[in-house]
N, C-alpha and C positions, 0 to 999 in steps of 0.2 A: 318493477318498484311502480309505485301507484301514484307516485307525487313527485313534480319536480323539486320540491323541497329536500327530499330525501336522496334523489339522484345527484345533486349538487353535493351534498355533505357526502356521501359514500364515495363520490369520483374527484374528490378535494384533489387540488394538485400536489406539487412537492415543496411548497413552505412547510412552515413548523410550527408548532404549540410549544411556547417555552413557559412552563408551570412553575410559580414560586415556590420551593420545598422547605424553606425555612434557613437555608443557608445558600440557595443560588437558584439559578432557573435551570431545569431539567427540560432538554430538547428531545422532542419526538415529531418527525414529519407527520402533516396530515394523514397520507395512506396508512401510516402505522397506528394511529389514533383511531381511524376506521378498522382496521383488523383487530385491534384488542377489543373495541365494542363489540364487535360481531363475536368474539369468543367469550363474551357473557351472555349470550343470548339464550343458550340451553339452560343454564342455570336459572334463568329469569322464567323462563317456560315451565320448569318443575315446578316453580314456585308459584304457579297460576298466571301468569302474565300471557296474555293471547290477546288477539284483536276484541277490542271493546271493553276492556279491562282498565281501570285507573289505578296508577302506581303513585304514591305521595311521596314526596320527598322536600327536603331544605336544601337547595343546590347551593353548593360551595364552590370555591376555585380551585379545588384539588383535582389532580389528574383523574381520580376514579369517578369522581362526579361528573366530569366531563363526558368522559366514555360511556358513563352510565346513562345519560341523558339519550344518546343514540342507541344504545342498545335497548332502551325499553321501546323505543318507537320501532326497531326491527324487529321486536318480538311481538309487535302489534297495540302495545298500550300506549294510553294517554298519560303524560307526566302531569301531575299537580304539583305545580311550585309553591310550597306553602312560605309564609314570612319567616325570616331569621328573628332571631329574639329583638325586641326593641330596648334600647338603652333605658334602665331603671326599673326593665321587668324582672321580678322574681321567678326562679326556677320553675315554681309549682303554678304561678299564674302564665308563663308560657304554654306550660304541658295543657292547662285547662283550656286555652286558646285554640291550640292544635285539636284537642279532644272535639270541640264544638265544630272545628272546621270539618273533621274527619267524619263526624256523625251525618253530615248532609252530603260529604265527597262519597263515603263508602268505598274506600280504596281496597282493591286486591290485595295490596303489598304496601309496606311503608319501608322506603330505603334511605338511608341516609349513611354519611361517614362514620365508620367504627367508632370515632371519637364523641359522636354525638347520639349513640344508642340509648343512651338514658335520658334524654328527652323525650322519648315517642311515649304517646300514652298507652299504658299497659294492655290496653283493651284490644289495640290494634297490633297485628302481626309485623315484626320489623327484622330486617336485615341489613347488613352493612354491604355498602358497594365493593368493598375488598373481597366479600363473600363469593362474588360471583366471577371473580378473575379467573379466566381460563377454564370455564367450567363447560365449554362446549358451543358448537355453532347450530344453529337452525335455519332454514330456508325465511328469508325476510319476509315479512308481512306488514308493513308499516300502515298506519291509517291513511284513508283514502283522502283525496282531497277536501272533500266537503264533511269529513268527520272530524270528531273530536281528537285533536292532537296534544293540546297544552291547555292546563287551565292555571291563569296567572293571578295569584292571590294578592291583592293590594296589602301594603305595609300597615294599613290600620292608621294611617296620620290624622283622619279626620272621623273615623267610624271603625267599626268592627270590620275585619277582613272580609273582602267579596272577591268571589272567583270569576275571572273572565274567561270565557270559553273562545277558543283559538282553533281554527282549521290549518291543514298543511297549506292550504290555498292562501289564507290570510297572512300566514308568516311569510310564505314565498314573496307575497306581494311586497309585504314590508322590506325585506331585503333587498327587492329591485328598487325600492325607493329611496332606501337610504344609500345605496350604492350612486344613484343620479343624485341625490342632494348632496353627498360629498365630492362629486365629480371624481370618484376614486377609479384606479387603475386595477383590475384585476391581476394577481400574481406580481404586482410591484409596490405593494403599500406594505408599512410597518404598522401595527396597530400595538399600542401599550394601555393597559386596563388594571385598575385594582377594584373596580366596582364589584359589588356581589351579585351572583349569578341568581339570587333569588329576587332582584330587581329586574325589571324589564331592559331598562337601559343597559344593564351589563349581560343578560343572556342574548338579547336580541341584537343589540348594537354592537356590544363588545366581544361576543363569542361565535355567536350564527353567521353574523356578517363575514368577519375574517375568514372563517372556516368555509364557509360556502364560496367565497371569492378567493381563495388561495392567497391571503395576507399573511406574513410572518406575524405571531401574536404572543407578546409578552404579559402574560396574565401573572398579577402580583394578587395580594389578599387584601381585604378591607383592613384587617388587623395590623398588617404592615404599614399601611398608610397611616392609620390612627397613632401609632407610635411613632412614624417618622414622616410627616407630611411631604418632606423634601424628596422622598424616594420617588414621587410619581414625576417630576420632571426630571429628576435625576436619571430614571430609567429611559425618558424620552431621548435626553442627550446621548446617555451611551448606546443605546441602541438604533439611533437613528429614527425614532418613531416619526411617522408622517400622519398618523392619526389616534386620538384619543377623545374622552370624554369624562365628565366629571359634573359635580353639583357647584352652585355658586360659593356655598360654604368651605367646600374642598378646595376650590381654586384660590379662595383667599388665604387659606392656610397654608397651600403650596406656595404662593407668592410671599407671604410672609417670611416663611423659611428662607427664602432668599432676599429678602430685602435686610437681612440682617448679615450674619458672617459667612452662611454657606454661599459656595461659588459651584456654577456648574463647569465640569471639566472639559464639556466639549460644545459646539455649536448646536441649535436646535434645527430639526428639519420639519416642524408640525406645519402642516398645511391645514388641517381640521381639529380645532379645540372645542366639540361640542359642550354647550353649558346647558344643563336643564335640569329637570327633576323637582325643581323648586323656583321660586321667584328669583330671577337675575338682577342683581343690583350694579347700576352704572358704575359707583365707586371700584366695586370689585373687578369688573371690565377692565378700568382704566389703571387699576393698582396693578393687576398681573400684567398687562401690557406694557407698562412702564418697567416693571421688575424686570420682564424677560427680553426686552427689545435689546439689550448688549449682547444677546445670544443668538440675534436673527429672528426672533418672533415679532411678527407684525400684526396691526390690527386685522388684516383681513387673515388671519389664521384663528380669529376668534369668532365662532359659530353659537350664539345664542339660539336655543331652539325651544318648542314646545310639543309635548308629547304626553300620552297617558296609557295604560295598560289596555284599556278599552279599545284603542284602535293598534295594539300590539305594541305600538312604541312611538314613532314619529309622527307629527302632524303638520308643523312648519319648521322651518331653519332658515337662518341667515343664508343667502346664495353664497357658493362658493366664491372667493375673491371680493367679496362686497364687504365694507366695514359695518360693524355693529351701528345702530342708531336708537335715538332715544327722543321722548317728548318731554317737557317740561309742564306738568300741569297741576292745578290748584287741587290739594287733596280734599279739602272740605266739600268743595264742588261735586268733586269727582263721586264722595259717598252719596250725595243728592242725585247722583246718574246724569251730571253734566259734566261734559269735557270743555274745561277752559284753560287755554294755555296762559301761563304766567312767566315771568321774569325767575331765574333761578335764585335770585336773592329774595324773593318773598318768603316770610316766615311758612306759609302753608304748601309751598311748592315741593313738588316732588318729582323724580326723574323716571319714568315708566319705560324700560328698556324694551325694544321691540323683539320679537322672537322668529323674525323672518316671514317670509312668503309661503303659502302652501305648498306641501310636496307634491310630485306627480300624481295626478288623478284625485287629489284632495280638494272637497269644496267646504269653505267656511261660511258661517253666518252669525251674527248676533242679534239679539233680540233688542232692537231700538240701536241708537248711536252707541251707548255703552251697555252690553248687558251680556247674558249668558251665552256662552260659545256653543254653536251646532257645528256637529262634523260629519261629513260624508267620506268615505275612504275605503279602498279595495282592500283595507287591511284591519277591518272593524270586528271585533269579537260578535260571537252571535248571541251573546246576552251573559247573564250572571248565573252560573250553576246552582240548581237547586233553588232559586229565587224567582219566578215567575213573575212577581209582584213587582219587583224593582227592574225586571228586566222590560215590562211592559212600559213603565214610567219614564226610562233612559234611553230605550232602543226603541224608535218607531219609524216605519215609513224608510227603512234604509239609513237613517241618522241617527246619531248620539247626541244627546243633550249631556253636556259635559259636567256641568255643576261649576266651571269656571267662568269667571267675569273678564271680559275684556273688550275692546273695541279694533276697529280695521281703519287704517289710513294708508292711502296710496297703495294699497295690496297688501300691507304688512300688517303683522297681528300684534297687538300690543296687550297681553295678558295682564291683568290688574290684580287678581287673587281668586279665590275660590268662595263662592256662596257660603261656605261655613265659615269663613273667614271674616263674614260680615257680623257683627255683634251689633246688638240695640242697646243704646245708653239713652236713658231720660227720652226715649221715644224718637232718638234718631239713629240711622244707620252709620256705623262707622268700620273703615278697613281695618283692621286690626294690624296688618302687615305694615302699613304706614306708619303707625307709631312704633312697633317692634324694631323697624329699619332705623329710626332716627334713635331710639333707644340704644341701638347696638354700637352707635358712633360716639357715645358718652365715653369719658375716660373710666376706666376701670371695668366695663363692662366686657364680657367675652362674647366675641363675635357669634352671632348667630343663635344666642341663647338667652333671649329673652321672649316672652309670650304674655299676651293679653287675655283675661279671662272673665267674663261676665257672669255672674251667679245672682240671680234676682236684681236687686238694685245696687249689688257691689261690684265694683270695677277694680279687679286685681291685676297688677304687674307682677309676675315672676322673673327674675333676673338672676342669671349665675354670674359671679364676680372673678376677675384674675386673682385677686387677693383679699384680704380682710381689712374691714376700715375701722379706725376708731371710733367714727361717728356716722352713720348710716344716714341720717336725715338729711343731709345737703345733697347727695345724691338722689335720694326719693324725691326731693322737690324739685330737683334738676329735671329728672325724668317727668314729673308731673306737667313742669312747664313745657316740656316737648310735647306731651300729649294734648296739650290746650292749644298751642300754636298750630301743631298739625292736623288736629280734628277736632278742636273746641270741645273737649271732652275733660271732666274731672277725674283723676285718679281717687280710689279709697284708699289704696293702701298697697305697700310695695313688699314684695316677699322676698329677702336677698337670700340666694341659695350657694352652697359649695360646687366646686368643678363636678360635672357629669352628674348633676341631679335631676334634670329635667329628662322625661321620657322621650326618647327619640325613635325614630327608624333607623334601619341599618344604612338607609340614603343620606338620614341626617335630619328629615323632618322633624319639627317637634311636635308630639302628639296632645294637641290643645287640649282635646275632650277628656284627657286622664289628669290633667295639672291639678285641677280644683279635688277629684275625686281622691288623688293622692294626699293632697294637702288634709281634707276632711278624715282621711283614714288613718293621720299620722305617719304617713311615709316619708314626708319631707323633714329634714331637720334644718330649719332655716337658720342661718346666721343672725339674721334680724327681720322683725316685721314693722314697718313703719306705717301707723296709721295716720293718711293724711286728711281724712275726712273729720277728725276732731278740731283742724285749724280752721275749718272752712265755715 
């Protein structure tokens, strides 16, 4: 074997993978998962997979996809993990997106679950994972330490998907980094996850880390979580989960499910609940901690973190056994590049949650007191596949310009937002996320379902509501008041939408750049549009 990464996966211990099958969890010891992956390799080789080839896929949490990931590597191929469909994306639009990616990727083969074969662009050869089961064994020829092993495509929350090129060395370094970050014990942890494997936090944090370190892993599905958010912490309680991860929005939904009538049947054993992939809100951290405290969940269990696909996954995390922390700062000053701590009662105040300290071997810088975050890490990608111009712009001198904004205080990183989230309004820079977070707290607004878009001189707020209203203007005016208080900007219009209208990535991030396009194309069917400019 040519890489420590593959040694660790192939020689996994006696713990087991438990995959959700629709009615329950199917248990397979890790050594059996490996043997079943090895038994797929001859079929892959007959279809052209060999050292240096690329295999495109949309990774799901099914047993076949998990085995297929290792099988492609053992056959010598590099896995290109394409984004799952974004919410609100039409099938034909998704097929076009995959076609655009594949034109640059040039895969030898496209492999997905049998149920997904219909979404593969017609011009690319496609097979199902199921078709390779028990097709025979070949001698393993996995990618070398410095060769291409994985292409992680972004979900496209801020732009078109881009493919981060990862080597086995970078992935192995990330697994070591995550284990130290978690203070985890090989062979003695139980991980619980529902995250899509098409997302870096799902595949590296919640699949490969447990696999390489002999954890019990209960792998649910994003669809099951979406239908019943209570299942996340329900599984943690039932199976004694010690490690888990999710997004801020997902954590809020899970806590809300147990803040009502639902009750956990057992105590929680969670030592690390990583929260990342989007901005972490202090209200969510506090709500979840308070909700699950009666079941043994402590503040030290909560682990806000920061990472990105260009670094394989994790960059910073709240240290194990430390409590999360935040700073209260003036939002308007923040947009002007100034850090000004204020009282939490100030109208312009916002709580910025810390994402912890750098993981082992990681170095951080920000451009000025508040600015773009630059990362050096042993698990950095080597660049973007087929995009030398963007690679040269973002990767230089062994460092990554992340496009994220933040500041450092006492060694802790405080992410503020993305450069893409800064919109220009009347010549001023505004952090859209600050206004969106405040609007989320208004009565009737669905949590995590508002977004601010500037187009020319028009500032539009898109909002999903929990229920229809007889009169939408009062809520629109309340949102306008929030925008003025938080950022000193005036909204021009509020577009109120039904449930599940806003385009979102599988991990729950709103695709801000698509909202105006969808409105102009007539793809939204607003409950109401309130023009606020006419009364000013």
